[in-house]
Structure formats: C-alpha cells, structure tokens
Wavefront OBJ file of the C-alpha trace (Angstrom):
o trace
v 79.115 135.992 277.966
v 76.423 138.209 276.985
v 78.668 140.999 275.997
v 80.276 138.485 273.764
v 77.563 137.503 272.119
v 76.222 140.913 271.475
v 79.878 141.649 269.638
v 79.335 138.540 267.876
v 75.923 139.178 266.699
v 76.963 142.842 265.908
v 80.035 141.655 263.857
v 77.056 139.325 261.755
v 74.280 141.956 261.740
v 76.028 145.099 260.521
v 77.347 143.570 257.233
v 74.069 141.716 256.821
v 72.125 144.815 257.222
v 74.485 146.776 255.051
v 74.366 144.197 252.252
v 70.137 144.408 252.282
v 70.604 147.819 252.259
v 73.095 147.918 249.005
v 70.769 145.250 247.555
v 67.555 146.964 248.148
v 69.055 150.326 246.466
v 70.300 148.237 243.587
v 67.100 146.482 242.942
v 65.342 149.721 243.074
v 67.586 151.455 240.657
v 67.165 148.787 237.953
v 63.330 148.847 238.172
v 63.549 152.656 237.546
v 65.646 152.013 234.663
v 63.583 149.413 233.331
v 60.672 151.877 233.619
v 62.577 154.458 232.167
v 63.068 152.299 228.958
v 59.287 151.464 228.538
v 58.589 154.962 228.593
v 60.913 156.109 226.029
l 1 2 3 4 5 6 7 8 9 10 11 12 13 14 15 16 17 18 19 20 21 22 23 24 25 26 27 28 29 30 31 32 33 34 35 36 37 38 39 40
C-alpha cells in the first residue's frame, strides 16, 4: 500500500514540480525583458 501511495505521489509531484520550474523560468525571462525595455 505504501509503495502504491509513493508511486501515486510521484505521478503527481514530478509533473507539478516541472510545471513550477517552467513557470519560474518563464516569469524570470519576462522580468528580464521588461527591465531591458526600461533601460533602452
């Protein structure tokens, strides 16, 4: 049972972590572009 639970958590946690990481990179890229526009 515990093994099944950990598999289930992994199936949810891994995509969630990847989505969070992708969103974080995306937001930081947008912030950098906005800063460049301000400087220019």
